[in-house]
Kinemage of the C-alpha trace (Angstrom):
@kinemage 1
@onewidth
@group {chain A} dominant
@subgroup {mainchain}
@vectorlist {calphas} color= white
{ca unk a 1} P 26.572 -7.319 8.139
{ca unk a 2} L 27.709 -10.386 6.602
{ca unk a 3} L 26.056 -12.687 4.101
{ca unk a 4} L 24.770 -15.230 6.877
{ca unk a 5} L 22.887 -12.547 8.859
{ca unk a 6} L 19.230 -13.271 8.719
{ca unk a 7} L 17.078 -10.020 8.309
{ca unk a 8} L 13.656 -10.396 9.954
{ca unk a 9} L 11.281 -7.995 8.224
{ca unk a 10} L 7.708 -8.342 8.972
{ca unk a 11} L 5.477 -8.030 5.902
{ca unk a 12} L 1.793 -6.914 6.161
{ca unk a 13} L -0.450 -7.720 3.263
{ca unk a 14} L -2.760 -5.028 1.996
{ca unk a 15} L -6.416 -5.612 2.883
{ca unk a 16} L -8.671 -5.584 -0.165
{ca unk a 17} L -12.429 -4.864 0.345
{ca unk a 18} L -15.184 -6.510 -1.630
{ca unk a 19} L -15.901 -3.157 -3.468
{ca unk a 20} L -12.284 -2.938 -4.620
{ca unk a 21} L -12.269 -6.621 -5.821
{ca unk a 22} L -15.470 -5.900 -7.805
{ca unk a 23} L -14.170 -2.731 -9.400
{ca unk a 24} L -10.847 -4.471 -10.230
{ca unk a 25} L -12.711 -7.375 -11.764
{ca unk a 26} L -14.803 -4.942 -13.849
{ca unk a 27} L -11.571 -3.168 -15.113
{ca unk a 28} L -10.083 -6.565 -16.019
{ca unk a 29} L -13.129 -7.626 -18.070
{ca unk a 30} L -13.294 -4.159 -19.668
{ca unk a 31} L -9.633 -4.489 -20.602
{ca unk a 32} L -9.976 -7.999 -22.164
{ca unk a 33} L -13.259 -7.103 -23.996
{ca unk a 34} L -11.737 -3.743 -25.260
{ca unk a 35} L -8.618 -5.528 -26.500
{ca unk a 36} L -10.575 -8.200 -28.272
{ca unk a 37} L -12.754 -5.657 -29.772
{ca unk a 38} L -9.798 -3.610 -30.944
{ca unk a 39} L -7.977 -6.552 -32.379
{ca unk a 40} L -11.111 -7.642 -34.386
{ca unk a 41} L -11.628 -4.144 -35.804
{ca unk a 42} L -7.818 -3.350 -36.332
{ca unk a 43} L -8.084 -0.185 -34.332
{ca unk a 44} L -4.949 -0.370 -32.224
{ca unk a 45} L -4.788 3.238 -31.465
{ca unk a 46} L -7.783 2.982 -28.992
{ca unk a 47} L -5.595 0.703 -26.903
{ca unk a 48} L -4.159 3.943 -25.266
{ca unk a 49} L -7.586 4.415 -23.476
{ca unk a 50} L -7.006 1.184 -21.613
{ca unk a 51} L -3.535 1.967 -20.355
{ca unk a 52} L -4.886 4.283 -17.594
{ca unk a 53} L -6.760 1.548 -15.652
{ca unk a 54} L -3.834 -0.963 -16.179
{ca unk a 55} L -1.469 1.778 -14.782
{ca unk a 56} L -3.557 2.153 -11.666
{ca unk a 57} L -3.346 -1.571 -11.020
{ca unk a 58} L 0.442 -1.513 -11.332
{ca unk a 59} L 0.727 1.108 -8.539
{ca unk a 60} L -1.764 -0.435 -6.223
{ca unk a 61} L -0.098 -1.296 -2.812
{ca unk a 62} L 0.555 -5.093 -2.310
{ca unk a 63} L 2.082 -4.906 1.166
{ca unk a 64} L 3.641 -2.849 3.830
{ca unk a 65} L 6.654 -3.749 5.773
{ca unk a 66} L 8.630 -2.513 8.647
{ca unk a 67} L 12.305 -2.844 7.993
{ca unk a 68} L 15.017 -3.319 10.235
{ca unk a 69} L 16.200 0.302 9.768
{ca unk a 70} L 12.807 1.439 11.190
{ca unk a 71} L 11.281 2.341 7.857
{ca unk a 72} L 7.788 1.851 6.696
{ca unk a 73} L 8.093 0.711 3.048
{ca unk a 74} L 5.098 0.464 0.688
{ca unk a 75} L 5.508 -2.331 -1.870
{ca unk a 76} L 3.814 -2.241 -5.222
{ca unk a 77} L 3.684 -4.559 -8.236
{ca unk a 78} L 6.766 -2.706 -9.687
{ca unk a 79} L 8.697 -2.715 -6.386
{ca unk a 80} L 9.032 0.108 -3.921
{ca unk a 81} L 7.989 3.283 -5.932
{ca unk a 82} L 7.067 5.488 -2.971
{ca unk a 83} L 9.744 6.977 -0.609
{ca unk a 84} L 9.835 5.153 2.666
{ca unk a 85} L 9.424 7.102 5.861
{ca unk a 86} L 10.900 6.465 9.116
{ca unk a 87} L 8.988 5.112 12.210
{ca unk a 88} L 10.545 7.991 14.159
{ca unk a 89} L 8.856 10.573 11.803
{ca unk a 90} L 5.336 9.270 12.664
{ca unk a 91} L 3.521 11.820 14.807
{ca unk a 92} L 0.070 10.460 15.025
{ca unk a 93} L -1.998 7.362 14.285
{ca unk a 94} L -5.847 7.682 13.793
{ca unk a 95} L -7.795 4.418 13.552
{ca unk a 96} L -10.745 4.912 11.180
{ca unk a 97} L -11.977 1.332 11.384
{ca unk a 98} L -10.635 -2.115 12.423
{ca unk a 99} L -8.879 -2.440 9.087
{ca unk a 100} L -7.856 1.147 8.323
{ca unk a 101} L -5.602 3.666 10.066
{ca unk a 102} L -4.015 6.928 8.897
{ca unk a 103} L -0.346 7.491 9.793
{ca unk a 104} L 0.570 11.152 9.894
{ca unk a 105} L 4.228 11.768 9.772
{ca unk a 106} L 6.696 14.742 9.454
{ca unk a 107} L 9.426 14.333 6.865
{ca unk a 108} L 11.925 17.124 6.223
{ca unk a 109} L 9.479 19.743 7.777
{ca unk a 110} L 6.643 18.669 5.621
{ca unk a 111} L 3.601 16.962 6.874
{ca unk a 112} L 2.393 13.719 5.123
{ca unk a 113} L -0.051 11.163 5.703
{ca unk a 114} L -0.628 7.405 4.548
{ca unk a 115} L -3.738 5.334 4.794
{ca unk a 116} L -2.974 1.635 5.576
{ca unk a 117} L -5.497 -0.946 5.196
{ca unk a 118} L -4.639 -4.383 6.756
{ca unk a 119} L -6.532 -7.385 8.037
{ca unk a 120} L -7.625 -7.239 11.777
{ca unk a 121} L -4.710 -9.558 12.943
{ca unk a 122} L -2.078 -7.872 10.829
{ca unk a 123} L -3.416 -4.491 11.956
{ca unk a 124} L -3.004 -5.349 15.714
{ca unk a 125} L 0.483 -6.786 15.004
{ca unk a 126} L 1.392 -3.782 12.951
{ca unk a 127} L 0.262 -1.283 15.546
{ca unk a 128} L 1.938 -3.181 18.426
{ca unk a 129} L 5.245 -3.273 16.547
{ca unk a 130} L 5.032 0.337 15.526
{ca unk a 131} L 4.136 1.643 19.107
{ca unk a 132} L 6.951 -0.557 20.440
{ca unk a 133} L 9.494 1.071 18.079
{ca unk a 134} L 8.135 4.538 18.591
{ca unk a 135} L 6.365 4.854 21.939
{ca unk a 136} L 5.898 8.739 21.556
{ca unk a 137} L 3.283 8.350 18.785
{ca unk a 138} L -0.261 9.760 19.638
{ca unk a 139} L -2.812 7.027 19.029
{ca unk a 140} L -6.525 7.930 18.606
{ca unk a 141} L -9.683 6.069 17.498
{ca unk a 142} L -12.492 7.699 15.615
């Protein structure tokens, strides 16, 4: 592959529900209020209690992408920290709702699953692309 080859990888943005937005907003306000309170009282050791919610935000998925190598890659704020799995390893797809599916895959003899939440349009595109790349996948709706 030379430097002029264009790689077409489709990214699918993670769907965030209203409840998740409210919880995230609450943690942001809690983090700001706690930081200001600790600075005013000169108690910096309590800042360790606020690192946990901040750490969960760093590993919250931003997007999913199907690479040209037939891999499903989960992207986080810090990059791709979760090991990608192949489209050919996917055994079953169960659609829970119009925005959420569960991908069940078998990697190295071990069963794993991944919950994907996408917008309705992205979900239809993602499932079409996935079923086109691996037509042997069992697809079911709950």
